[in-house]
C-alpha positions in Angstrom: 0.0 0.0 0.0 1.4 3.4 -1.0 -0.5 5.7 1.2 -0.1 9.4 0.6 -1.7 10.4 3.9 0.5 12.5 6.3 1.6 10.6 9.4 2.3 12.4 12.6 3.6 10.2 15.3 4.7 13.0 17.6 1.9 13.1 20.2 3.1 16.5 21.6 2.3 18.3 18.4 -1.2 16.9 17.8 -3.9 19.6 18.4 -7.1 18.1 19.7 -10.4 20.1 19.3 -12.3 21.3 22.3 -14.9 18.5 21.8 -12.2 15.9 22.3 -11.1 17.4 25.6 -14.6 17.5 26.9 -15.2 13.9 25.8 -12.0 12.7 27.5 -12.8 14.6 30.6 -16.3 13.1 30.7 -14.8 9.6 30.6 -12.2 10.5 33.3 -14.9 11.9 35.6 -16.9 8.8 35.1 -14.0 6.6 36.3 -13.4 9.0 39.3 -17.1 8.7 40.2 -17.0 4.9 40.0 -14.0 4.7 42.3 -15.3 7.5 44.6 -18.7 5.9 45.1 -17.0 2.9 46.7 -15.3 5.1 49.3 -18.5 7.0 49.9 -20.5 3.8 50.4 -17.9 2.6 52.9 -18.2 5.9 54.8 -22.0 5.6 54.8 -21.8 2.1 56.1 -19.4 3.0 58.8 -21.5 6.0 59.8 -24.7 4.0 60.0 -23.2 1.1 61.9 -22.8 2.8 65.2 -22.6 6.2 67.0 -18.8 5.7 67.2 -18.7 5.1 63.4 -20.7 8.2 62.8 -18.3 10.3 65.0 -15.3 8.8 63.1 -16.7 9.7 59.7 -17.7 13.2 61.0 -14.2 13.8 62.4 -12.6 12.6 59.1 -14.8 14.8 57.0 -13.8 17.9 59.0 -10.1 17.5 58.0 -8.9 19.8 55.1 -7.7 16.9 53.0 -11.1 15.1 53.3 -12.7 18.4 52.2 -10.4 18.6 49.2 -11.3 15.0 48.3 -15.0 15.7 48.7 -14.7 18.8 46.6 -12.9 16.7 43.9 -15.6 14.1 43.9 -18.3 16.8 43.8 -16.5 18.5 40.9 -16.3 15.2 39.0 -20.0 14.7 39.6 -20.9 18.2 38.4 -18.8 18.0 35.3 -20.1 14.5 34.5 -23.7 15.7 35.0 -23.3 18.8 32.8 -21.5 16.8 30.0 -24.2 14.1 30.3 -27.0 16.6 29.8 -25.1 17.8 26.7 -25.1 14.3 25.4 -28.8 14.0 26.0 -29.5 17.3 24.2 -27.4 16.1 21.3 -29.3 12.8 21.3 -32.5 14.9 20.8 -30.9 16.4 17.7 -29.7 19.7 19.0 -26.1 20.7 18.3 -25.1 17.8 16.2 -23.1 19.9 13.7 -19.4 20.5 14.0 -20.0 24.1 15.1 -22.8 23.1 17.4 -20.6 20.5 19.0 -17.8 23.1 19.6 -20.3 25.5 21.1 -21.8 22.8 23.3 -18.4 21.9 24.6 -17.6 25.5 25.5 -20.9 25.8 27.3 -20.2 22.6 29.2 -16.8 23.9 30.3 -18.2 27.3 31.3 -21.2 25.9 33.3 -19.0 23.3 34.9 -16.5 25.9 36.1 -19.2 28.0 37.7 -20.8 25.0 39.4 -17.4 23.7 40.6 -16.5 27.0 42.1 -19.9 27.2 43.8 -19.3 23.7 45.1 -15.9 24.7 46.5 -17.5 27.6 48.3 -20.2 25.3 49.7 -17.7 22.6 50.9 -15.2 25.0 52.5 
């Protein structure tokens, strides 16, 4: 085969569109949520098991590192939610063009940033 297509194997020079970044971030936040839910379910089980367990979880969640982790999980949830709504809107036939996809990705990023900042204010 004599292919005349250009081949770029240097991954540092590849320019991905904004839609690719939002899609990759949506997948990453899904994995973070999957793993985070296991930790949160363990904390829920511990807090419901006894009064001592509740106090342990309550003391743990008061620590700055735990607040940072909770903010991270909440941020992943918010981004994943906003990007998921975008996918549902696209499934309904809105924003399926190339330009509509780019605009939708920019809207997802903007709305997510606002919600994540608000979540940070709420957690801290």
